[in-house]
Structure formats: C-alpha cells, structure tokens
SEROLO-886418 format. One record per residue (C-alpha): x, y, z; residue in one letter. Coordinates in nm, 3 decimals, always signed. Layout:
% residues N
{{X, Y, Z}, "A"}
...
% end
This chain:
% residues 176
{{+5.416, +12.927, +14.446}, "M"}
{{+5.477, +13.019, +14.092}, "S"}
{{+5.180, +12.934, +13.812}, "Q"}
{{+5.167, +12.597, +13.731}, "V"}
{{+5.280, +12.516, +13.409}, "P"}
{{+5.069, +12.264, +13.178}, "P"}
{{+5.139, +11.919, +13.222}, "L"}
{{+5.195, +11.865, +12.843}, "A"}
{{+5.525, +12.094, +12.885}, "A"}
{{+5.688, +11.842, +13.122}, "M"}
{{+5.704, +11.577, +12.817}, "G"}
{{+5.711, +11.218, +12.824}, "D"}
{{+5.984, +11.105, +13.080}, "R"}
{{+5.976, +11.293, +13.391}, "I"}
{{+6.183, +11.269, +13.719}, "V"}
{{+6.047, +11.353, +14.045}, "I"}
{{+6.308, +11.412, +14.298}, "M"}
{{+6.310, +11.501, +14.686}, "G"}
{{+6.374, +11.389, +15.029}, "P"}
{{+6.244, +11.086, +15.167}, "S"}
{{+5.838, +11.087, +15.248}, "N"}
{{+5.791, +11.408, +15.059}, "A"}
{{+5.518, +11.242, +14.826}, "G"}
{{+5.730, +11.123, +14.514}, "K"}
{{+5.601, +10.782, +14.468}, "S"}
{{+5.213, +10.913, +14.509}, "T"}
{{+5.314, +11.156, +14.250}, "L"}
{{+5.448, +10.931, +14.028}, "C"}
{{+5.177, +10.692, +14.036}, "V"}
{{+4.918, +10.963, +13.951}, "A"}
{{+5.119, +11.135, +13.678}, "L"}
{{+5.174, +10.783, +13.504}, "A"}
{{+4.795, +10.716, +13.525}, "R"}
{{+4.695, +11.067, +13.369}, "K"}
{{+5.007, +11.036, +13.117}, "L"}
{{+4.964, +10.680, +13.020}, "G"}
{{+5.318, +10.631, +13.119}, "A"}
{{+5.528, +10.352, +13.320}, "T"}
{{+5.575, +10.456, +13.681}, "P"}
{{+5.907, +10.395, +13.792}, "V"}
{{+6.012, +10.358, +14.172}, "H"}
{{+6.366, +10.374, +14.227}, "L"}
{{+6.336, +10.213, +14.549}, "D"}
{{+6.172, +9.912, +14.412}, "Q"}
{{+6.460, +9.884, +14.179}, "L"}
{{+6.738, +9.984, +14.455}, "R"}
{{+6.575, +9.698, +14.696}, "H"}
{{+6.513, +9.333, +14.699}, "L"}
{{+6.110, +9.232, +14.665}, "P"}
{{+5.995, +9.019, +14.989}, "G"}
{{+6.250, +9.184, +15.217}, "T"}
{{+6.252, +9.463, +15.460}, "D"}
{{+6.460, +9.693, +15.245}, "W"}
{{+6.744, +9.450, +15.158}, "Q"}
{{+6.947, +9.676, +14.880}, "L"}
{{+7.051, +9.471, +14.548}, "R"}
{{+7.389, +9.457, +14.431}, "P"}
{{+7.496, +9.784, +14.277}, "D"}
{{+7.549, +9.628, +13.925}, "A"}
{{+7.211, +9.479, +13.934}, "Q"}
{{+7.044, +9.784, +14.025}, "F"}
{{+7.241, +10.020, +13.772}, "H"}
{{+7.107, +9.775, +13.495}, "Q"}
{{+6.782, +9.788, +13.597}, "L"}
{{+6.783, +10.179, +13.616}, "H"}
{{+6.944, +10.195, +13.278}, "D"}
{{+6.685, +9.982, +13.141}, "E"}
{{+6.397, +10.156, +13.259}, "A"}
{{+6.547, +10.530, +13.121}, "I"}
{{+6.571, +10.376, +12.785}, "R"}
{{+6.179, +10.345, +12.800}, "G"}
{{+5.984, +10.614, +12.539}, "E"}
{{+5.729, +10.724, +12.838}, "R"}
{{+5.775, +10.662, +13.189}, "W"}
{{+5.761, +10.894, +13.529}, "V"}
{{+6.032, +10.794, +13.758}, "M"}
{{+6.057, +10.872, +14.136}, "D"}
{{+6.385, +10.856, +14.359}, "G"}
{{+6.696, +11.026, +14.363}, "N"}
{{+7.005, +10.795, +14.378}, "Y"}
{{+7.254, +11.072, +14.279}, "S"}
{{+7.504, +10.816, +14.131}, "V"}
{{+7.284, +10.762, +13.864}, "L"}
{{+7.102, +11.089, +13.828}, "L"}
{{+7.339, +11.226, +13.536}, "P"}
{{+7.213, +10.934, +13.301}, "Q"}
{{+6.848, +10.970, +13.415}, "R"}
{{+6.832, +11.373, +13.386}, "L"}
{{+6.991, +11.344, +13.027}, "Q"}
{{+6.688, +11.101, +12.922}, "R"}
{{+6.438, +11.314, +13.124}, "A"}
{{+6.202, +11.555, +12.950}, "T"}
{{+6.094, +11.756, +13.277}, "G"}
{{+6.177, +11.762, +13.630}, "V"}
{{+5.940, +11.758, +13.953}, "I"}
{{+6.120, +11.839, +14.303}, "I"}
{{+5.886, +11.808, +14.604}, "L"}
{{+5.969, +11.927, +14.957}, "D"}
{{+5.809, +11.933, +15.283}, "D"}
{{+5.879, +12.028, +15.636}, "H"}
{{+6.104, +11.762, +15.801}, "F"}
{{+5.857, +11.717, +16.090}, "I"}
{{+5.577, +11.604, +15.831}, "R"}
{{+5.774, +11.376, +15.663}, "R"}
{{+5.852, +11.196, +15.992}, "H"}
{{+5.498, +11.153, +16.048}, "L"}
{{+5.436, +11.032, +15.717}, "R"}
{{+5.716, +10.801, +15.763}, "Y"}
{{+5.557, +10.649, +16.052}, "L"}
{{+5.197, +10.654, +15.928}, "R"}
{{+5.268, +10.462, +15.598}, "R"}
{{+5.525, +10.221, +15.770}, "T"}
{{+5.302, +10.142, +16.060}, "L"}
{{+4.931, +10.182, +15.920}, "L"}
{{+4.971, +10.131, +15.512}, "Q"}
{{+4.994, +9.812, +15.432}, "K"}
{{+4.986, +9.855, +15.031}, "R"}
{{+5.123, +10.223, +14.914}, "R"}
{{+5.249, +10.348, +14.599}, "A"}
{{+5.632, +10.268, +14.606}, "G"}
{{+5.616, +9.978, +14.858}, "S"}
{{+5.823, +9.673, +14.806}, "L"}
{{+5.657, +9.351, +14.675}, "E"}
{{+5.577, +9.151, +14.969}, "G"}
{{+5.600, +9.478, +15.211}, "N"}
{{+5.792, +9.369, +15.503}, "K"}
{{+5.844, +9.732, +15.609}, "D"}
{{+5.937, +9.832, +15.988}, "S"}
{{+6.019, +10.154, +16.148}, "V"}
{{+6.407, +10.186, +16.138}, "K"}
{{+6.621, +10.439, +16.322}, "W"}
{{+6.838, +10.475, +16.007}, "A"}
{{+6.555, +10.622, +15.826}, "M"}
{{+6.439, +10.860, +16.102}, "I"}
{{+6.777, +10.998, +16.113}, "C"}
{{+6.814, +11.007, +15.714}, "W"}
{{+6.491, +11.230, +15.714}, "I"}
{{+6.646, +11.452, +15.929}, "W"}
{{+7.001, +11.440, +15.768}, "K"}
{{+6.835, +11.532, +15.441}, "T"}
{{+6.658, +11.819, +15.551}, "R"}
{{+6.813, +12.029, +15.325}, "R"}
{{+6.863, +11.826, +15.043}, "S"}
{{+6.647, +11.998, +14.800}, "T"}
{{+6.881, +12.305, +14.743}, "D"}
{{+7.123, +12.077, +14.584}, "R"}
{{+6.854, +11.884, +14.373}, "L"}
{{+6.740, +12.228, +14.240}, "N"}
{{+7.097, +12.314, +14.138}, "L"}
{{+7.147, +12.002, +13.963}, "L"}
{{+6.790, +12.032, +13.786}, "A"}
{{+6.841, +12.365, +13.708}, "A"}
{{+7.158, +12.305, +13.489}, "E"}
{{+6.979, +12.065, +13.252}, "T"}
{{+6.775, +12.338, +13.088}, "G"}
{{+6.446, +12.120, +13.137}, "L"}
{{+6.156, +12.260, +13.298}, "L"}
{{+6.171, +12.219, +13.659}, "V"}
{{+5.877, +12.251, +13.892}, "V"}
{{+5.934, +12.296, +14.259}, "F"}
{{+5.679, +12.250, +14.521}, "C"}
{{+5.800, +12.334, +14.872}, "R"}
{{+5.498, +12.183, +15.042}, "S"}
{{+5.208, +11.958, +15.060}, "L"}
{{+4.968, +12.239, +14.988}, "H"}
{{+5.181, +12.331, +14.651}, "E"}
{{+5.184, +11.978, +14.577}, "V"}
{{+4.784, +11.952, +14.589}, "K"}
{{+4.770, +12.277, +14.376}, "A"}
{{+4.956, +12.074, +14.109}, "H"}
{{+4.701, +11.783, +14.167}, "Y"}
{{+4.424, +11.996, +14.119}, "C"}
{{+4.583, +12.210, +13.794}, "A"}
{{+4.683, +11.887, +13.635}, "W"}
{{+4.352, +11.717, +13.725}, "A"}
{{+4.517, +11.410, +13.882}, "L"}
% end
C-alpha cells in the first residue's frame, strides 16, 4: 500500500468506484459525514425506492445523476460507466475500492440476508438474494483495471485500495 494522502487533498467532490460489495457505500457515508458533504448513492438514483431493485427509466436516472453532480460538496459512490465522464469532470478526487471476489460474495449474502438497514440500501428495503447479482460479482472480479485507467486519465488524485485491509488503513488515517 502506498502512503495515504491527506483527506483534504481529495477536495469537495469525491467519486468512489469499484466492483459490487467492495465497501463503496459505507465509505461514502463515512467520508460525507467527516467532510460535511452530501452522500450520493448512485444505486438509489438508478433504482426505484420500495422495490427489490427495479430500475428507473434511463432518462430519469440520468437527470437525477446530473442534478447530483451539480452540487458543490458531495461524495458519490457507484460506477454506471455511461455517466462516468461527466461525473469525473466535476470530481476533485477519486477512490477506487477492490477486494477478492469471494469476500465480496460473502459480503453480498450477509448484507442481503442479515442487514435490514445499510448504507446505500433502497428506501423500503425489499432486498433479496439474486442469482444475477452473484453472477455479476464474478463477472466484474477484474473491473478495477479499467476503472484505474479511466481515473488516471483525469489527472485527479486517485486512491486505490486493493483490499479491505487497505480501506481500513484509510479509515484510520482519515479519522473516519
């Protein structure tokens, strides 16, 4: 792990990316609380509240996303590659999280089956285990390479955490 940069160096608009169940939403809430910024969970903008992850229409999601990135101080978690260019254009810092796909599978099962309220969950929380999500975690097990390339092209400060151990080191360094 490289040295942890000061949190102030990340600026007022931080994008958190990475594969599903890597800890993006939890970090988003902790950072937003510390910085006095608005936490934005893209999954909540993409999906309808009170459903078991039913998608919003694309146009509505895009509008909600674009409204959110116009804010002055936010921490935003999620990927949604189609909207990534405008998000990165407004961002002042990028954090990319990763962890082994087996640990991410276990985290998915634990949060879905046992956690009724968690960071990033939908209002009304009607979550259930989905085979499609289990497959998605497998399919995206190497997605951080592409995210790292995209983030590096921005010229922004990029923090990459390869494991939960590294994420915890950042929590400690940033007093989250």
